[in-house]
PAKOLSE-252241 format. One record per residue (C-alpha): x, y negated, z negated; residue number from 1; residue in one letter. Coordinates in Angstrom, 2 decimals, m for minus. Each point is the difference from the previous one (the first is absolute). Example, Ala and Ser with C-alpha at 12.3 -4.5 7.8 and 13.67 -1.06 7.14 Angstrom:
PT       px       py       pz    n  res
PT    12.30     4.50    m7.80    1    a
PT     1.37    m3.44     0.66    2    s
//
This chain:
PT       px       py       pz    n  res
PT    20.81    10.35   m11.38    1    x
PT     0.95     1.34     3.56    2    x
PT    m3.82    m0.78     1.28    3    x
PT    m0.19    m3.71    m2.03    4    x
PT     0.00    m3.14     1.17    5    x
PT     2.75    m3.10    m0.38    6    x
PT    m1.88    m3.41    m0.12    7    x
PT     1.46    m3.02     0.73    8    x
PT    m1.25    m3.29    m1.65    9    x
PT     0.50    m3.53     1.89   10    x
PT    m1.79    m3.22    m1.16   11    x
PT     0.17    m2.72     2.47   12    x
PT    m0.91    m3.48     0.28   13    x
PT     0.48    m2.25     2.80   14    x
PT     2.96     2.49     1.40   15    x
PT    m1.58    m0.50     3.62   16    x
PT     3.48    m0.67     1.49   17    x
PT     1.41     3.21    m0.98   18    x
PT    m2.51     2.34    m1.79   19    x
PT    m0.44     1.96     4.20   20    x
PT     4.27     0.93    m0.29   21    x
PT     0.18     0.05    m3.75   22    x
PT    m2.89     2.91     0.49   23    x
PT     2.13     1.87     2.59   24    x
PT     2.82    m0.42    m1.69   25    x
PT    m1.71     2.10    m3.43   26    x
PT    m1.59     2.22     2.08   27    x
PT     2.85     1.12     1.92   28    x
PT     1.98     0.47    m3.27   29    x
PT    m2.50     1.84    m1.56   30    x
PT    m0.36     2.49     2.94   31    x
PT     3.60     0.71     0.46   32    x
PT     0.04     0.52    m4.13   33    x
PT    m3.26     2.28     0.40   34    x
PT     2.02     1.96     2.54   35    x
PT     3.17     0.40    m2.26   36    x
PT     0.35    m0.73    m3.48   37    x
PT    m3.65     0.08    m1.02   38    x
PT    m1.25     3.13     2.17   39    x
PT     0.21     2.11    m3.38   40    x
PT    m2.23    m2.88    m1.66   41    x
PT    m2.60    m0.95     2.03   42    x
PT    m1.99     0.72     3.58   43    x
PT    m1.03    m3.39     0.58   44    x
PT     0.57    m3.72    m0.60   45    x
PT    m2.46    m3.10     0.18   46    x
PT     0.73    m3.50    m0.30   47    x
PT    m2.86    m1.95    m1.77   48    x
PT     0.56    m3.47     1.37   49    x
PT    m2.35    m2.91    m2.01   50    x
PT    m0.32    m3.26     1.44   51    x
PT    m0.52    m2.18    m3.19   52    x
PT    m2.25    m2.66     1.37   53    x
PT     2.48    m1.60     2.85   54    x
PT    m0.60    m2.93     1.72   55    x
PT     2.33     1.28     3.21   56    x
PT    m0.69     2.33     2.65   57    x
PT     1.56     2.64    m3.05   58    x
PT    m3.33     2.65     0.45   59    x
PT     0.00    m0.47     4.11   60    x
PT     3.68     1.32    m0.57   61    x
PT    m0.85     2.35    m2.31   62    x
PT    m2.68     1.63     2.37   63    x
PT     2.38     0.01     2.80   64    x
PT     2.13     1.77    m1.65   65    x
PT    m2.30     2.52    m1.61   66    x
PT    m1.55     0.50     3.72   67    x
PT     3.46     1.39     1.23   68    x
PT     1.35     1.28    m3.12   69    x
PT    m2.09     3.05    m1.60   70    x
PT     1.60    m0.69    m3.36   71    x
PT    m0.88    m3.36    m0.63   72    x
PT    m3.50    m0.37    m2.20   73    x
PT    m1.30    m3.51     0.48   74    x
PT    m1.48    m1.89    m3.27   75    x
PT    m1.25    m3.41     0.05   76    x
PT    m1.19    m1.84    m2.91   77    x
PT    m1.91    m3.09     0.95   78    x
PT     1.06    m2.36    m2.49   79    x
PT     3.82    m0.39    m1.50   80    x
PT    m0.27     1.69    m3.54   81    x
PT     4.00     0.16    m0.27   82    x
PT     2.73     2.91     0.23   83    x
PT    m1.10     1.64    m2.97   84    x
PT    m3.82     0.54     1.24   85    x
PT     0.80     0.98     3.12   86    x
PT     2.13     2.91    m0.79   87    x
PT    m2.86     0.85    m2.43   88    x
PT    m2.44     0.43     3.07   89    x
PT     2.88     1.95     1.73   90    x
PT     0.15     2.58    m2.91   91    x
PT    m3.55     0.55     0.36   92    x
PT     0.16     0.84     3.33   93    x
PT     3.44     1.98    m0.15   94    x
PT     0.18     3.52     0.24   95    x
PT     3.29     0.85    m0.49   96    x
PT     2.07     2.01    m2.80   97    x
PT     2.63    m2.41     0.02   98    x
PT    m0.86    m3.35     0.49   99    x
PT     2.64    m2.69     1.17  100    x
PT    m0.50    m4.01    m0.41  101    x
PT     1.98    m2.24     2.77  102    x
PT    m0.34    m3.31     0.26  103    x
PT    m0.94    m0.72     4.00  104    x
PT     2.82    m2.36     0.39  105    x
PT     2.38     2.80    m0.20  106    x
PT     2.61    m1.94    m2.05  107    x
PT     1.04     3.57    m1.33  108    x
PT     0.14     2.01     3.16  109    x
PT    m2.57     3.41    m0.15  110    x
PT     3.17     1.80     0.68  111    x
PT     0.26    m0.09    m4.06  112    x
PT    m2.63     2.08    m0.40  113    x
PT     1.87     3.23     0.26  114    x
PT     2.19    m1.26    m2.71  115    x
PT    m3.02    m0.56    m2.14  116    x
PT    m1.30     3.39     0.71  117    x
PT     3.38     1.66    m0.81  118    x
PT    m0.07    m1.61    m3.14  119    x
PT    m3.44     1.23    m0.70  120    x
PT     0.72     3.49     1.22  121    x
PT     3.34     0.72    m1.74  122    x
PT    m1.02    m1.69    m3.21  123    x
PT    m3.18     1.13    m0.77  124    x
PT    m1.08    m3.51    m0.89  125    x
PT    m3.65    m1.06     0.34  126    x
PT     0.71    m3.35     2.18  127    x
PT     2.87    m1.82     1.59  128    x
PT     0.46    m3.95     0.18  129    x
PT     2.32    m1.77     2.40  130    x
PT     2.85    m1.89    m1.90  131    x
PT     1.66    m2.74     1.99  132    x
PT     1.91    m1.02    m3.00  133    x
PT     1.39     3.80    m0.45  134    x
PT     1.10    m0.71     3.66  135    x
PT     3.65    m1.37     0.73  136    x
PT    m0.74    m2.00     3.02  137    x
PT    m1.83    m2.85    m0.46  138    x
PT     1.72    m2.30     2.45  139    x
PT    m3.07    m0.81     1.52  140    x
PT    m2.27    m0.99    m2.77  141    x
PT    m0.84    m3.62    m1.00  142    x
PT     1.35    m1.35    m3.15  143    x
PT    m3.38    m1.33    m0.80  144    x
PT    m1.31     2.86     0.14  145    x
PT     2.41     1.87    m2.05  146    x
PT    m0.47    m2.38    m2.55  147    x
PT    m3.61     0.49     0.11  148    x
PT     0.31     3.60    m0.35  149    x
PT     3.00     0.34    m2.68  150    x
PT    m2.31    m2.50    m2.36  151    x
PT    m3.24     2.06     0.34  152    x
PT     1.63     3.12    m0.62  153    x
PT     1.53    m1.20    m3.31  154    x
PT    m3.31    m0.92    m0.59  155    x
PT    m1.67     2.92     0.67  156    x
PT     2.74     1.74    m1.97  157    x
PT    m0.76    m2.39    m3.28  158    x
PT    m3.90     0.59     0.34  159    x
PT    m0.66     3.43     1.20  160    x
PT     3.37     2.04    m0.25  161    x
PT     0.32     2.85     2.96  162    x
PT     2.71     2.70     0.94  163    x
PT    m0.06    m2.06     3.52  164    x
PT     1.66    m3.52     0.67  165    x
PT    m1.32    m0.83     3.01  166    x
PT    m3.40     0.14     0.32  167    x
PT    m1.12    m2.43     2.38  168    x
PT     1.39     1.43     3.41  169    x
PT    m3.00     1.08     2.31  170    x
PT     1.53     3.34     1.03  171    x
PT    m1.05     2.60    m2.25  172    x
PT    m1.23     3.86    m0.33  173    x
PT    m2.30     1.61    m2.14  174    x
PT    m1.94     3.59    m0.04  175    x
PT    m3.43    m0.33     0.28  176    x
PT    m0.73     1.16    m3.75  177    x
PT     1.59    m3.43    m1.16  178    x
PT    m1.70    m2.03     2.00  179    x
PT    m3.17     2.18    m0.68  180    x
PT     0.56    m0.24    m3.42  181    x
PT     1.28    m3.86    m0.07  182    x
PT    m2.17    m1.88     2.70  183    x
PT    m3.56    m0.13    m1.74  184    x
PT     1.78    m1.47    m2.67  185    x
PT     1.27    m3.19     1.33  186    x
PT    m1.39    m3.48    m0.14  187    x
PT     2.35    m2.09     1.42  188    x
PT    m1.02    m1.36     4.06  189    x
PT     3.40    m1.63     1.02  190    x
PT     2.81    m0.93    m1.33  191    x
PT     1.05     2.13    m3.06  192    x
PT    m1.25     3.17     1.93  193    x
PT     3.17     2.16     0.05  194    x
PT     0.80    m0.89    m3.64  195    x
PT    m3.08     1.76    m1.27  196    x
PT    m0.09     2.76     2.00  197    x
PT     3.64     0.81    m1.55  198    x
PT    m1.27    m1.23    m3.00  199    x
PT    m2.68     2.39    m0.49  200    x
PT     1.74     3.00     1.87  201    x
PT     2.55    m0.04    m2.77  202    x
PT    m2.06    m0.26    m2.62  203    x
PT    m2.37     2.94     1.02  204    x
PT     3.52     2.01    m0.23  205    x
PT     1.00     0.23     4.11  206    x
PT     3.41    m0.22     0.76  207    x
PT     1.35    m2.30     2.42  208    x
PT     3.56    m0.38     1.52  209    x
PT     1.29    m3.00     2.25  210    x
PT     2.39     0.50     3.38  211    x
PT     1.70    m2.54     1.45  212    x
PT    m0.77    m1.58     3.05  213    x
PT     1.02    m3.15     2.22  214    x
PT    m2.14    m2.57     0.79  215    x
PT     0.34    m2.36     2.97  216    x
PT    m1.78    m3.32    m0.26  217    x
PT    m2.13    m0.92     2.78  218    x
PT    m0.04    m3.79    m0.88  219    x
PT    m3.58    m0.05    m1.58  220    x
PT    m0.52    m1.90    m2.75  221    x
PT    m3.66     0.52    m0.68  222    x
PT     0.35     1.69    m3.19  223    x
PT     2.58    m1.61    m2.09  224    x
PT    m2.10    m3.18    m0.82  225    x
PT    m0.93    m2.37    m3.06  226    x
PT    m3.55     1.30     0.14  227    x
PT     1.07     3.87     0.29  228    x
PT     2.40    m0.47    m2.63  229    x
PT    m2.38    m1.88    m2.59  230    x
PT    m2.98     3.00     0.85  231    x
PT     2.69     2.73    m0.23  232    x
PT     1.06    m0.87    m3.24  233    x
PT    m3.49    m0.29    m1.49  234    x
PT    m0.74     3.06     1.44  235    x
PT     2.92     1.90    m1.48  236    x
PT    m1.18    m2.14    m3.18  237    x
PT    m3.26     2.30     0.59  238    x
PT     1.28     3.20     0.68  239    x
PT     2.05    m0.36    m3.64  240    x
PT    m2.93    m0.79    m1.90  241    x
PT    m2.07     3.06     1.38  242    x
PT     3.19     2.01    m0.67  243    x
PT     1.38    m0.86    m2.89  244    x
PT    m2.81    m1.40    m2.25  245    x
PT    m3.27     0.80     1.51  246    x
PT     1.27     3.81     0.71  247    x
PT    m3.09    m0.61     3.17  248    x
PT     2.02     2.85     2.07  249    x
PT    m0.18     2.68    m2.56  250    x
PT    m3.23    m0.21    m0.60  251    x
PT    m1.82    m0.34     3.67  252    x
PT    m2.32     2.26     0.36  253    x
PT    m0.31     1.75     3.54  254    x
PT    m2.74    m0.14     2.60  255    x
PT    m1.63     2.42     2.16  256    x
PT    m0.09    m0.76     3.51  257    x
PT    m1.21     3.01     1.37  258    x
PT    m3.48    m0.97    m0.65  259    x
PT    m1.91    m2.28     2.93  260    x
PT    m3.39    m1.08    m1.52  261    x
PT    m2.11    m1.93     2.24  262    x
PT     0.51    m4.08    m0.55  263    x
PT    m2.30    m2.48     0.75  264    x
PT     1.48    m3.50     0.18  265    x
PT    m2.86    m2.19    m0.99  266    x
PT     0.75    m4.10     0.92  267    x
PT    m2.35    m2.41    m1.38  268    x
PT    m0.09    m3.24     2.44  269    x
PT    m2.09    m3.28     0.34  270    x
PT     0.89    m0.88     3.52  271    x
PT     2.63     1.51     2.65  272    x
PT     3.08    m1.53    m0.32  273    x
PT     3.80     0.50     1.02  274    x
PT     1.41     1.49    m3.01  275    x
PT    m3.40     2.90     0.05  276    x
PT     1.39     0.68     3.22  277    x
PT     3.65     0.51    m1.09  278    x
PT    m1.44     2.00    m3.31  279    x
PT    m2.17     2.31     2.55  280    x
PT     2.53     0.31     2.31  281    x
PT     3.05     1.08    m2.61  282    x
PT    m2.75     2.44    m1.80  283    x
PT     0.00     1.70     3.68  284    x
PT     3.57     0.43     0.06  285    x
PT    m0.17     1.97    m2.72  286    x
PT     1.90     3.52     0.31  287    x
PT    m3.10     1.71    m1.90  288    x
PT    m2.49     1.90     2.63  289    x
PT    m2.80     0.34    m2.62  290    x
PT    m1.71    m3.21    m0.66  291    x
PT    m2.45    m2.66     1.17  292    x
PT    m0.21    m3.70    m0.05  293    x
PT    m3.64    m2.19    m1.10  294    x
PT    m0.05    m3.59     0.57  295    x
PT    m2.45    m1.95    m1.59  296    x
PT    m0.81    m3.16     1.15  297    x
PT    m3.06    m2.24    m0.27  298    x
PT    m0.64     0.12     3.82  299    x
PT     1.05     1.99     2.53  300    x
PT     3.64     0.45     1.22  301    x
PT     0.80     1.71     3.72  302    x
PT     3.17     0.79     1.66  303    x
PT     1.51     2.45    m2.45  304    x
PT     1.39     3.35     0.47  305    x
PT    m2.66     2.52     0.32  306    x
PT     1.26     1.56    m3.04  307    x
PT    m0.74    m2.88    m2.41  308    x
PT    m4.15     0.11    m1.23  309    x
PT    m1.12    m3.56    m0.22  310    x
PT    m2.87    m0.34    m2.55  311    x
PT    m1.79    m3.96     0.10  312    x
PT    m1.28    m0.16    m3.85  313    x
PT    m1.16    m3.85    m0.01  314    x
PT     1.32    m2.65    m2.01  315    x
PT     0.97     2.50    m2.99  316    x
PT     2.72    m0.20    m2.49  317    x
PT     3.05     2.11     0.22  318    x
PT    m1.66     2.63    m2.79  319    x
PT    m3.16     0.58     1.90  320    x
PT     2.19     0.13     3.30  321    x
PT     2.21     2.68    m1.58  322    x
PT    m3.01     1.90    m1.48  323    x
PT    m1.85    m0.09     3.56  324    x
PT     3.77     1.22     1.33  325    x
PT     0.28     2.89    m3.13  326    x
PT    m3.72     1.46     1.06  327    x
PT     0.80     0.18     3.92  328    x
PT     3.49     1.57    m0.66  329    x
PT     0.62     3.72     0.78  330    x
PT     3.55     0.22    m1.87  331    x
PT     0.72     1.39    m3.33  332    x
PT     2.17    m2.77    m0.51  333    x
PT    m1.13    m4.08     0.61  334    x
PT     2.89    m2.41     0.66  335    x
PT    m1.48    m3.36    m0.80  336    x
PT     2.70    m2.47     1.27  337    x
PT    m0.86    m3.88     1.15  338    x
PT    m0.34    m1.24     3.28  339    x
PT     2.69    m2.36    m0.47  340    x
PT     2.57     2.65    m1.14  341    x
PT     1.81     3.28     2.09  342    x
PT     1.37     3.01    m0.86  343    x
PT     3.72     0.73     0.48  344    x
PT     1.64     2.92    m0.17  345    x
PT    m1.34     3.35    m0.48  346    x
PT    m2.61    m1.31    m2.25  347    x
PT    m2.60     2.28     0.95  348    x
PT     1.72     3.09    m0.80  349    x
PT     1.72    m1.45    m3.33  350    x
PT    m3.43    m0.74    m0.99  351    x
PT    m1.40     3.04     0.78  352    x
PT     2.73     2.13    m1.66  353    x
PT    m1.13    m1.45    m3.51  354    x
PT    m3.36     1.80     0.68  355    x
PT     1.41     3.23    m0.01  356    x
PT    m0.36    m0.38    m3.80  357    x
PT    m3.63     0.30    m1.12  358    x
PT     0.78    m2.43    m3.20  359    x
PT     0.43    m2.94     2.23  360    x
PT    m3.24    m1.69     1.07  361    x
PT     1.71    m3.28     1.72  362    x
PT     3.56    m1.14     1.42  363    x
PT     1.00    m3.36     0.49  364    x
PT     3.20    m1.27     1.56  365    x
PT     2.14    m3.34     0.13  366    x
PT    m1.56    m3.23     2.07  367    x
PT     2.98    m1.50     1.01  368    x
PT     0.46    m3.12     1.99  369    x
PT     0.83     0.65     3.70  370    x
PT     3.69    m1.29     1.54  371    x
PT    m2.58    m1.88     2.89  372    x
PT    m1.66    m2.40    m2.73  373    x
PT     0.93    m4.03     0.43  374    x
PT     1.99    m1.34    m2.78  375    x
PT    m2.94    m0.91    m2.12  376    x
PT    m1.22     3.19     0.37  377    x
PT     3.02     1.59    m1.10  378    x
PT     0.23    m2.08    m3.36  379    x
PT    m3.59     0.96    m0.93  380    x
PT     1.07     3.48     0.24  381    x
PT     3.04    m0.76    m2.03  382    x
PT    m2.35    m1.99    m2.56  383    x
PT    m1.58     3.68    m0.13  384    x
PT     3.35     1.92     0.08  385    x
PT     1.53    m1.86    m2.84  386    x
PT     0.22     1.30    m3.71  387    x
PT    m1.16    m3.36    m1.02  388    x
PT    m2.87    m0.32     2.63  389    x
PT    m1.49     3.43    m0.87  390    x
PT     2.00     1.44    m3.02  391    x
PT    m1.19     3.91    m0.76  392    x
PT    m2.33    m0.18     3.29  393    x
PT     3.05    m0.81     2.86  394    x
PT     0.13     3.79     0.93  395    x
PT    m2.75    m0.85     1.87  396    x
PT     1.71    m2.15     2.38  397    x
PT     3.58     1.85     0.12  398    x
PT     1.05     3.39     0.07  399    x
PT     0.24     1.60    m3.37  400    x
PT     0.31     2.96    m2.37  401    x
PT    m3.10     2.61     1.09  402    x
PT    m2.29    m0.30    m3.25  403    x
PT    m3.52     0.45    m1.28  404    x
PT    m1.75    m3.28     0.18  405    x
PT    m3.72    m0.46    m1.28  406    x
PT    m0.81    m2.94     2.16  407    x
PT     0.67    m0.75     3.59  408    x
PT    m0.93    m2.55     2.98  409    x
PT    m2.23     1.47     3.25  410    x
PT     2.59    m1.55     2.38  411    x
PT     1.86     3.27    m0.67  412    x
PT    m1.97     2.11    m1.25  413    x
PT    m0.73     3.77     0.73  414    x
PT    m3.05     2.28    m1.73  415    x
PT    m1.00     3.62     0.03  416    x
PT    m3.58    m0.23     1.10  417    x
PT    m1.29     2.17    m2.49  418    x
PT     1.28    m2.12    m2.60  419    x
PT    m1.17    m3.13     2.28  420    x
PT    m3.85     1.82    m0.80  421    x
PT     0.56     0.91    m3.37  422    x
PT     0.83    m3.94    m0.66  423    x
PT    m3.04    m0.75     1.87  424    x
PT     2.00    m2.44     2.02  425    x
PT     0.76    m3.46    m0.57  426    x
PT    m2.80    m0.70    m2.93  427    x
PT     0.31    m4.08     0.41  428    x
PT     0.82    m2.44     2.33  429    x
PT     2.53    m1.78    m0.91  430    x
PT     2.25    m1.60     2.20  431    x
PT     2.82     0.31    m0.77  432    x
PT     0.11     2.11    m2.88  433    x
PT    m2.54     2.89     1.41  434    x
PT     2.90     2.22    m0.41  435    x
PT     0.13     0.07    m3.51  436    x
PT    m2.77     1.32    m0.81  437    x
PT     0.59     3.04     2.05  438    x
PT     2.95     0.77    m1.20  439    x
PT    m0.71    m0.49    m3.60  440    x
PT    m3.24     2.61     0.76  441    x
PT     2.96     2.81     1.64  442    x
PT     2.04    m0.86    m2.99  443    x
PT    m1.88    m0.08    m2.88  444    x
PT    m3.22     1.59     0.71  445    x
PT     1.06     2.73     2.96  446    x
PT     3.25     0.61    m1.77  447    x
PT     1.53    m0.02     3.06  448    x
PT     3.71    m1.41     0.87  449    x
PT     0.97    m2.88     2.10  450    x
PT     3.49     0.12     1.07  451    x
PT     2.06    m2.54     1.68  452    x
PT     2.19     1.17     2.78  453    x
PT     3.06    m1.84     1.53  454    x
PT     0.16     1.68     2.97  455    x
PT    m3.99    m1.07     0.46  456    x
PT     0.79    m3.05     1.43  457    x
PT    m1.67    m2.84     2.04  458    x
PT     0.91    m3.46     1.24  459    x
PT    m2.31    m2.61    m1.50  460    x
PT    m0.50    m3.26     1.62  461    x
PT     0.13    m3.09    m2.49  462    x
PT    m1.70    m2.65    m0.09  463    x
PT     2.19    m3.99     0.56  464    x
PT     0.86    m0.82    m3.21  465    x
PT    m1.21    m3.41     0.86  466    x
PT    m3.32     0.91     1.83  467    x
PT    m1.43     2.92    m2.02  468    x
PT     2.57     1.45    m2.40  469    x
PT    m1.72    m2.05    m2.92  470    x
PT    m3.71     0.80     1.00  471    x
PT     1.04     3.32    m0.14  472    x
PT     1.61     0.24    m3.23  473    x
PT    m2.45    m1.93    m1.75  474    x
PT    m3.08     2.43     1.25  475    x
PT     2.35     2.49    m1.39  476    x
PT     0.41    m1.45    m3.67  477    x
PT    m3.74    m1.35     0.22  478    x
PT    m1.02     3.97     0.13  479    x
PT     2.54     1.10    m2.42  480    x
PT    m1.09    m2.30    m2.38  481    x
PT    m3.49     1.23     0.24  482    x
PT     0.83     3.74     0.09  483    x
PT     1.80    m0.84    m3.19  484    x
PT    m3.80     0.46    m1.49  485    x
PT    m1.05     2.20     2.63  486    x
PT     2.56     2.94     0.58  487    x
PT     2.28    m0.75    m3.05  488    x
PT     1.27     3.40    m0.10  489    x
PT     2.39    m1.09     3.46  490    x
PT    m0.22    m4.01    m0.43  491    x
PT     0.10    m0.81    m3.66  492    x
PT     3.77     0.27    m0.06  493    x
PT     2.77    m2.71    m1.04  494    x
PT     1.63    m0.29     3.04  495    x
PT    m3.02    m1.45     1.43  496    x
PT    m0.43    m2.48    m2.52  497    x
PT     3.61    m1.30     0.59  498    x
PT    m0.09    m2.17     2.65  499    x
PT    m3.35    m2.06    m2.06  500    x
PT     2.42    m0.30    m3.07  501    x
PT     2.92    m1.34     1.73  502    x
PT    m2.55    m2.28     1.94  503    x
PT    m1.42    m1.39    m3.75  504    x
PT     3.60    m0.55    m0.82  505    x
PT     1.04    m1.77     2.59  506    x
PT    m2.93    m2.44     0.22  507    x
PT    m0.36    m0.22    m3.89  508    x
PT     3.66     0.20    m1.46  509    x
PT     1.10    m3.58     0.51  510    x
PT    m2.05    m0.97    m2.46  511    x
PT     2.46     1.51    m2.57  512    x
PT     1.96    m3.16     0.99  513    x
PT    m0.93    m1.30    m3.21  514    x
PT     1.31     2.89    m1.81  515    x
PT     3.60     0.08     1.05  516    x
PT     0.84     3.57    m1.06  517    x
PT    m2.92     1.58     1.93  518    x
PT     0.95    m2.06     3.18  519    x
PT     3.28     1.44     0.32  520    x
PT    m1.71     3.69    m0.54  521    x
PT    m2.23    m1.17     3.06  522    x
PT     2.93    m1.02     1.74  523    x
PT     1.86     3.24    m0.52  524    x
PT    m2.87     1.80     0.85  525    x
PT    m0.10    m2.27     3.61  526    x
PT     3.76     0.81     0.09  527    x
PT    m0.42     3.97    m0.26  528    x
PT    m2.74     0.28     2.71  529    x
PT     1.73    m2.49     2.36  530    x
PT     2.97     2.66    m0.53  531    x
PT    m1.97     2.87     0.65  532    x
PT    m1.73    m1.41     2.82  533    x
PT     3.09    m0.95     1.54  534    x
PT     1.60     3.92    m0.49  535    x
PT    m3.35     1.70     1.12  536    x
PT    m0.18    m1.92     3.35  537    x
PT     3.42     0.46     0.36  538    x
PT    m1.00     3.42     1.73  539    x
PT    m1.79    m1.78     2.47  540    x
PT     3.04    m0.85     1.56  541    x
PT     2.14    m3.63     0.25  542    x
PT    m2.32    m1.33     3.08  543    x
PT    m2.89     0.71    m2.04  544    x
PT     0.71    m0.23    m4.00  545    x
PT    m0.77    m4.42    m0.37  546    x
PT    m3.62     0.72     1.99  547    x
PT    m0.47     2.99    m2.27  548    x
PT     0.90    m1.53    m3.21  549    x
PT    m2.37    m2.57     0.85  550    x
PT    m2.81     1.99     1.18  551    x
PT     0.37     2.32    m3.04  552    x
PT    m0.13    m2.89    m2.12  553    x
PT    m3.67    m1.36     1.60  554    x
PT    m1.16     3.12     0.16  555    x
PT     0.24     0.77    m3.63  556    x
PT    m1.75    m3.08    m0.68  557    x
PT    m2.79     0.75     2.78  558    x
PT    m0.27     3.49    m1.44  559    x
PT    m0.23    m1.01    m3.58  560    x
PT    m2.71    m2.80     0.35  561    x
PT    m2.09     2.58     2.20  562    x
PT     0.11     2.22    m2.43  563    x
PT    m1.40    m1.97    m2.72  564    x
PT    m2.59    m0.95     2.51  565    x
PT    m1.08     3.86     0.24  566    x
PT     0.59     0.47    m3.57  567    x
PT    m2.51    m2.62    m0.89  568    x
PT    m2.63     1.03     2.80  569    x
PT    m3.28     1.44    m0.90  570    x
PT    m0.36     1.60     3.23  571    x
PT     1.70    m0.41     3.62  572    x
PT    m1.73    m0.24     3.10  573    x
PT    m3.51     1.99    m0.05  574    x
PT     1.14     1.71     3.51  575    x
PT     2.94     1.38    m1.53  576    x
PT    m1.90     0.81    m2.99  577    x
PT    m2.22     2.21     1.74  578    x
PT     0.58     3.83    m0.06  579    x
PT     1.66     1.36     3.33  580    x
PT    m1.96     1.99     2.45  581    x
PT     0.65     3.77     0.85  582    x
//
């Protein structure tokens, strides 16, 4: 291993006042270890520091350090995505055979890297976790953090028995093969990243050990908040569910990232707008070289990056615009994305990797509400992301397990160009809903697979609950009701009828007042419904829960009525019924 490299990953968020000095310290310690204790194990060291969307001068300080420290590899995330996602991005770039995780505030000194490495070498384990609980000195560790840490440790031991006691200390060392096997299976982005990673490693049979470390509390309180504790609890329950109930981590299927087919990103839009500019900028920032961007507005748009092809189409609906974009595309893969959505993470890399499997005809991923949306936009997103709001289809709005699906929206849908051409593109002009017929053709007539991959993620701006949400919902419902007759294979499903049945029950159930036993049933059903509504809205968080409950209830009523209208409609508008142009 003498020619190997050691990687040190430091996720940093708003660490401007201290990050420069901390990087100097980590670099000095690493270089000293490399010259002595690690001489037989590696020839080089790199410090991959990831700025997780900081709003202070963290990035400027990181680049200043990189200018004088050749070991520092700076990485910037435009938006704050959380420690888990920052580490995931660092892993994609790290080249080491050993990989350390270190918190950027250095509450645990980098000198402990020597201790963790000794345990790894002497015991032959696959990973070593720093443990403050195993250390005698806790003089500088606040009582409230001890309580939170101990309580969480008890929770995880109950739900997910592990061979280590302290899972949350941000100081860890793993061999490369562990992380290459574990990281692709992970779904947690923020709060329970550590427990998911350790749980998967243990499940796959990797051996883990602990090493005592001394914590020097820096005085920051940011990580121990009610909000973070709340989401940590929910994320941990999700890990338990995937690990012990679904057995998802066992059934995960490998993706081949070595192939890099050309990808054409197609964005259908009416007019220029700030969301479109954000979407194009985010695609241009993707670390995937073999791609092109096609923007299809009604009228010409200027001032784009030269890498963007603008193709004016006139006032056409999205299906026709996308057909035009597909015809002009030079890529093997056509990635459709809405103008009010933008990719996050390694969107292009992840979607392209799925197409290494020849049986895959299309790939979709979650459209998550972005953190910068307003309160009422966030509520709209929470309605869609709740179990009560979307039922079995909530995976379209949250990170969920990878699976095959048969119907997926074009806000985030990539299609193999050969498959798209074999399907004759979009053969109807429905809006929304043109994607339903395309997906039906892909799966039922062509026999190809559509894969939902949680790593193929975009942020999708929502409409405000009171200024657009219900207009969107009723349009979805109207078309889905009509599609029950038009495309029964994917639309004649009981789940789509439930809101209408509920709405009819709410509107007509009061008539049971004169039949008292039946009226009690009516009241009981409503009580169960509102308990379900409250428990489902609980996932949105305390700040959004009341509004999400109200929004979900009204969404059910609106969807139920317009679904019935579509079901009873002899046809939709003539413009939508016309065949799509190819």
